[in-house]
Backbone bond lengths (Angstrom), bond angles and torsions (degrees), N, CA, C in turn:
res aa  C-N    CA-C-N  psi(-1)  N-CA   C-N-CA  omega(-1)  CA-C   N-CA-C  phi
1 M - - - 1.417 - - 1.541 106.57 -
2 A 1.422 114.93 131.09 1.447 120.12 -177.01 1.557 107.23 -94.04
3 K 1.364 116.68 141.24 1.307 123.52 -179.64 1.540 105.99 -93.32
4 K 1.478 119.02 145.98 1.329 119.71 168.09 1.588 113.98 -63.46
5 A 1.246 119.59 151.24 1.424 126.89 -178.05 1.668 111.84 -55.16
6 S 1.225 115.16 -31.85 1.495 118.10 -174.50 1.523 114.51 -97.76
7 Q 1.455 111.66 1.25 1.449 115.31 177.70 1.496 115.88 -77.41
8 K 1.330 118.77 138.68 1.430 122.73 170.17 1.403 112.05 -125.77
9 K 1.410 119.87 161.66 1.448 122.92 175.63 1.473 109.23 -106.38
10 T 1.331 115.36 143.08 1.500 117.45 -177.88 1.531 101.11 -95.41
11 A 1.353 111.98 -176.44 1.472 118.92 -177.31 1.478 114.15 -70.57
12 S 1.335 116.41 -17.70 1.399 124.68 174.77 1.602 113.18 -85.21
13 G 1.230 111.71 -5.82 1.512 122.00 -177.77 1.480 119.06 83.47
14 K 1.344 116.49 7.57 1.433 124.54 177.43 1.524 111.83 -77.99
15 A 1.235 124.39 135.57 1.503 129.75 168.18 1.507 111.51 -69.02
16 T 1.357 110.58 137.90 1.478 119.05 170.57 1.498 107.47 -133.76
17 T 1.233 114.23 158.10 1.484 121.42 -177.23 1.581 109.59 -109.70
18 G 1.310 114.83 118.51 1.506 123.86 179.32 1.571 105.40 57.23
19 T 1.352 114.01 -147.40 1.457 124.47 178.40 1.486 107.61 -104.70
20 A 1.210 117.38 10.85 1.537 121.74 -177.71 1.576 107.27 -69.49
21 K 1.296 111.01 136.84 1.537 116.31 165.01 1.402 108.18 -119.66
22 K 1.271 120.00 170.62 1.388 118.29 -173.30 1.410 114.81 -55.61
23 G 1.300 118.71 126.63 1.564 121.86 178.41 1.504 111.43 82.90
24 L 1.292 119.64 -4.99 1.507 117.54 177.25 1.593 110.74 -115.80
25 K 1.166 117.52 18.90 1.379 121.10 179.61 1.563 121.19 -49.48
26 N 1.365 117.75 -45.22 1.477 123.65 -169.80 1.535 102.74 -105.35
27 R 1.383 124.04 9.11 1.433 118.10 -176.35 1.622 112.50 -82.96
28 A 1.201 111.21 143.39 1.539 122.50 -179.00 1.438 105.66 -70.75
29 P 1.323 119.52 144.12 1.465 126.22 172.74 1.618 112.02 -55.52
30 V 1.236 115.64 145.77 1.527 121.46 177.52 1.395 108.88 -84.22
31 K 1.345 113.51 129.73 1.531 114.92 174.42 1.520 114.16 -98.79
32 K 1.334 118.45 138.32 1.396 119.54 -172.86 1.535 104.34 -82.65
33 K 1.279 112.38 142.17 1.470 121.59 175.90 1.534 113.77 -81.64
34 V 1.311 118.09 118.75 1.538 121.84 -177.08 1.571 104.75 -98.30
35 P 1.381 113.20 124.76 1.488 110.98 177.78 1.424 114.47 -60.75
36 A 1.426 119.94 143.47 1.432 122.25 -177.75 1.432 110.45 -78.73
37 K 1.378 114.17 147.99 1.473 114.72 179.41 1.571 107.23 -76.84
38 K 1.296 107.61 148.88 1.570 117.28 -178.90 1.474 108.53 -79.02
39 K 1.314 116.58 127.58 1.503 119.15 178.41 1.471 113.14 -126.21
40 V 1.262 114.14 147.27 1.494 115.23 -175.76 1.531 101.99 -78.09
41 K 1.362 111.01 128.23 1.588 116.85 -178.46 1.509 102.27 -86.18
42 V 1.320 111.41 121.86 1.410 124.09 176.36 1.507 107.46 -138.58
43 K 1.430 112.77 134.37 1.582 116.23 177.95 1.461 107.58 -82.88
44 K 1.328 115.82 140.89 1.462 118.45 168.64 1.457 109.20 -78.03
45 A 1.357 113.72 145.30 1.469 121.37 -169.94 1.557 104.53 -77.68
46 A 1.246 113.61 146.81 1.398 124.36 169.12 1.511 113.04 -97.39
47 A 1.322 119.55 166.31 1.395 118.53 -174.50 1.486 113.57 -51.00
48 K 1.429 118.71 -48.42 1.448 130.21 165.82 1.471 111.73 -116.23
49 S 1.275 117.82 106.03 1.455 124.25 -169.23 1.585 104.90 -72.97
50 K 1.223 115.47 145.01 1.517 123.98 171.19 1.424 111.32 -71.62
51 E 1.353 111.68 -23.55 1.593 114.81 -172.67 1.514 109.25 -81.32
52 V 1.215 125.72 -21.86 1.476 129.59 173.95 1.524 115.45 -86.35
53 P 1.393 121.20 118.55 1.475 118.75 -177.30 1.507 112.96 -82.28
54 Y 1.313 112.40 85.65 1.354 114.37 -176.20 1.484 118.06 -64.39
55 D 1.321 120.74 -9.63 1.354 125.56 165.29 1.508 112.85 -73.23
56 L 1.287 123.89 -20.47 1.421 122.94 173.04 1.516 116.66 -102.90
57 V 1.337 121.93 -22.29 1.482 124.48 -179.03 1.487 110.44 -126.28
58 Y 1.413 109.16 171.57 1.525 112.84 172.24 1.569 101.16 -161.98
59 V 1.360 116.67 154.86 1.391 126.48 -179.89 1.681 109.13 -96.44
60 A 1.347 114.16 136.30 1.444 117.70 -178.51 1.495 108.47 -159.13
61 D 1.372 120.20 166.51 1.488 119.94 174.65 1.488 111.39 -53.35
62 S 1.363 118.31 138.59 1.326 126.37 -179.75 1.524 114.88 -106.86
63 P 1.324 118.11 136.49 1.532 118.40 171.26 1.577 114.86 -66.80
64 L 1.439 114.12 -19.91 1.464 122.46 -174.41 1.581 104.30 -78.03
65 H 1.354 114.12 -57.07 1.516 117.74 -172.01 1.557 109.94 -171.68
66 G 1.193 120.63 123.98 1.586 131.32 -173.65 1.451 110.58 41.14
67 K 1.341 109.71 -108.50 1.479 122.03 -178.22 1.630 109.43 -106.57
68 G 1.211 110.61 152.82 1.418 120.36 -177.86 1.529 115.06 -137.67
69 M 1.324 117.28 171.06 1.425 123.95 178.29 1.506 107.88 -107.47
70 F 1.291 123.67 129.01 1.499 125.49 -179.86 1.494 111.54 -124.21
71 A 1.378 115.75 157.94 1.516 118.42 176.12 1.546 106.59 -86.57
72 K 1.238 108.95 140.26 1.624 119.97 178.33 1.525 105.60 -75.44
73 K 1.383 110.27 -41.37 1.423 114.98 -172.79 1.662 107.59 -148.68
74 K 1.252 116.21 173.53 1.536 114.92 -173.77 1.542 107.08 -59.74
75 I 1.385 114.35 136.49 1.532 125.13 174.79 1.366 103.98 -119.22
76 K 1.378 119.98 129.19 1.450 133.63 179.93 1.571 101.90 -70.11
77 A 1.392 111.71 162.76 1.469 123.36 172.92 1.489 103.57 -73.10
78 D 1.322 111.01 155.81 1.517 123.41 170.63 1.476 111.12 64.45
79 I 1.308 121.80 43.51 1.436 131.98 -171.48 1.513 102.72 -117.02
80 T 1.437 117.90 118.45 1.427 115.74 173.83 1.633 106.69 -82.76
81 L 1.377 108.10 122.73 1.462 115.53 -177.49 1.503 110.89 -81.93
82 G 1.236 119.19 -25.74 1.588 125.37 -174.63 1.385 118.78 146.13
83 K 1.275 122.08 -173.70 1.521 122.06 173.25 1.399 113.95 -112.61
84 L 1.434 109.92 151.90 1.386 123.69 165.75 1.574 111.24 -56.44
85 E 1.295 113.93 136.13 1.443 118.29 170.19 1.452 109.80 -120.30
86 G 1.362 120.65 154.33 1.488 123.03 -178.91 1.543 115.46 166.32
87 N 1.246 110.24 -164.75 1.467 118.96 -174.50 1.530 109.50 -116.57
88 P 1.249 115.75 137.42 1.509 116.80 174.48 1.617 109.42 -61.02
89 T 1.257 116.83 144.69 1.400 121.67 174.96 1.528 114.26 -154.86
90 R 1.359 117.91 156.94 1.439 126.54 179.23 1.470 105.58 -114.20
91 K 1.322 121.74 -3.95 1.513 122.33 179.03 1.502 109.02 -107.66
92 D 1.521 110.56 143.64 1.432 114.54 174.85 1.410 117.89 -70.23
93 G 1.254 123.42 156.30 1.431 128.05 -179.51 1.408 111.69 -163.83
94 I 1.341 118.23 175.54 1.519 124.00 -179.13 1.490 113.18 -66.21
95 Y 1.387 119.11 -33.14 1.411 118.95 179.10 1.517 111.43 -112.94
96 V 1.131 122.00 28.35 1.465 124.47 -179.35 1.623 109.01 -93.58
97 L 1.293 110.49 127.20 1.401 123.17 175.85 1.567 112.04 -99.66
98 W 1.153 123.88 115.19 1.598 116.85 -176.03 1.463 108.15 -85.62
99 L 1.362 115.50 125.06 1.398 122.54 179.91 1.563 109.50 -95.15
100 T 1.261 119.71 -22.02 1.484 126.68 172.32 1.517 106.14 -146.22
101 A 1.279 117.34 -179.61 1.466 122.28 -176.22 1.595 106.99 -61.95
102 T 1.411 113.92 -32.69 1.427 111.77 -174.50 1.457 110.27 -124.76
103 K 1.173 125.65 3.91 1.553 127.16 172.14 1.575 112.97 -114.76
104 G 1.295 111.69 122.02 1.403 119.59 177.94 1.383 116.99 -117.95
105 L 1.344 122.40 164.46 1.563 128.61 176.28 1.440 108.85 -123.59
106 E 1.390 115.09 112.44 1.404 118.25 -179.09 1.598 101.50 -82.13
107 V 1.276 116.42 105.02 1.460 119.62 -179.88 1.511 113.68 -64.78
108 T 1.366 116.83 129.52 1.373 116.79 178.49 1.537 116.94 -119.28
109 N 1.396 118.24 -4.00 1.458 116.23 175.22 1.467 109.11 -97.55
110 D 1.321 125.13 177.43 1.426 128.45 -172.00 1.536 115.53 -62.69
111 F 1.300 121.91 -7.19 1.414 122.82 173.20 1.496 114.82 -65.70
112 R 1.359 112.78 -17.43 1.469 121.89 -178.66 1.550 106.01 -64.59
113 F 1.239 123.12 -19.32 1.457 125.64 -178.89 1.496 115.11 -89.93
114 I 1.264 117.69 4.78 1.551 120.64 174.01 1.520 109.45 -75.80
115 N 1.322 115.16 112.40 1.468 122.07 -171.62 1.505 111.34 -84.59
116 H 1.319 117.20 170.64 1.591 123.93 -173.74 1.477 105.88 -91.22
117 S 1.365 106.79 149.41 1.527 117.74 176.46 1.518 106.62 -153.96
118 S 1.318 119.49 139.61 1.517 114.94 174.49 1.528 107.97 -82.98
119 D 1.160 118.40 1.26 1.500 119.96 170.75 1.499 106.78 -129.58
120 P 1.393 115.83 71.75 1.418 120.04 -175.78 1.523 117.28 -74.40
121 N 1.343 114.47 158.77 1.555 121.47 172.01 1.516 113.41 -106.95
122 C 1.407 114.12 -4.01 1.446 117.22 172.12 1.404 112.16 -138.86
123 A 1.352 114.46 172.16 1.489 118.48 -173.90 1.600 102.36 -145.99
124 L 1.245 110.19 159.09 1.625 123.45 171.73 1.598 104.95 -101.40
125 T 1.300 111.94 127.98 1.490 118.98 164.61 1.463 104.35 -115.25
126 D 1.207 121.51 106.92 1.456 128.66 -167.30 1.529 110.20 51.21
127 T 1.451 121.20 -99.14 1.473 113.33 170.43 1.470 112.76 -120.83
128 E 1.299 115.94 23.69 1.440 121.18 175.83 1.518 116.68 -89.33
129 V 1.366 129.31 138.96 1.336 122.30 173.94 1.576 107.51 -103.13
130 I 1.337 113.44 130.42 1.452 122.08 -179.22 1.491 108.97 -121.75
131 T 1.429 123.40 148.64 1.368 123.77 167.67 1.374 113.42 -82.38
132 L 1.416 122.84 138.48 1.372 129.94 176.54 1.480 112.58 -87.95
133 K 1.176 120.61 -31.63 1.436 129.77 179.13 1.630 113.66 -141.29
134 A 1.256 109.51 175.11 1.648 112.73 -179.96 1.639 101.21 -70.75
135 I 1.315 114.86 137.43 1.424 121.01 169.78 1.524 116.67 -112.24
136 K 1.262 117.17 127.64 1.493 120.89 -178.48 1.638 113.72 -72.41
137 P 1.244 112.39 156.75 1.438 114.69 174.03 1.524 114.87 -53.96
138 D 1.353 118.59 134.76 1.423 123.15 179.80 1.631 115.72 73.67
139 E 1.316 110.29 5.24 1.587 116.52 177.22 1.554 103.05 -81.84
140 E 1.411 113.82 144.19 1.389 127.86 -179.02 1.498 103.96 -77.63
141 L 1.364 114.31 130.96 1.527 119.80 175.67 1.608 101.26 -87.50
142 T 1.495 112.36 134.79 1.384 120.37 179.59 1.455 107.86 -144.55
143 H 1.363 112.08 156.57 1.433 120.25 177.35 1.576 108.75 -140.32
144 D 1.295 112.11 162.47 1.529 114.06 -177.77 1.523 110.32 -90.24
145 Y 1.308 119.07 114.55 1.467 121.22 -177.91 1.519 113.50 -66.79
146 G 1.248 119.62 -12.89 1.532 123.41 179.19 1.414 113.89 89.82
147 W 1.358 120.33 19.40 1.517 114.85 -179.32 1.548 106.35 -116.73
């Protein structure tokens, strides 16, 4: 006696057809849900970011280091200038801000040009840039890198 290709024998010796049980013959297989990996949400920078207030700041050559960010006009203390934008990274680089010991943010908007000072006029709260004191026109924006 020839068996159908889809027939299988169970431990009791009875033949079954496929994986179908009574009433489940045409049912699609159930897919297991795999939990998604948590990712750091970071916006990719556009050519001119909406997060950088270009009416308040500009980028130019810096006497401190390479390029720097400067105030176009007077900026008051405790002003949020915007957010750093970039790509998550685990590799060190010139524009990498380390958020934890192993997670970094490669800054891609113009806030990457804020240079270090031990007497800063700006600070980072998470990824936001805020002014610590009043900044004069053409004064360079700086923050303490923590080293």
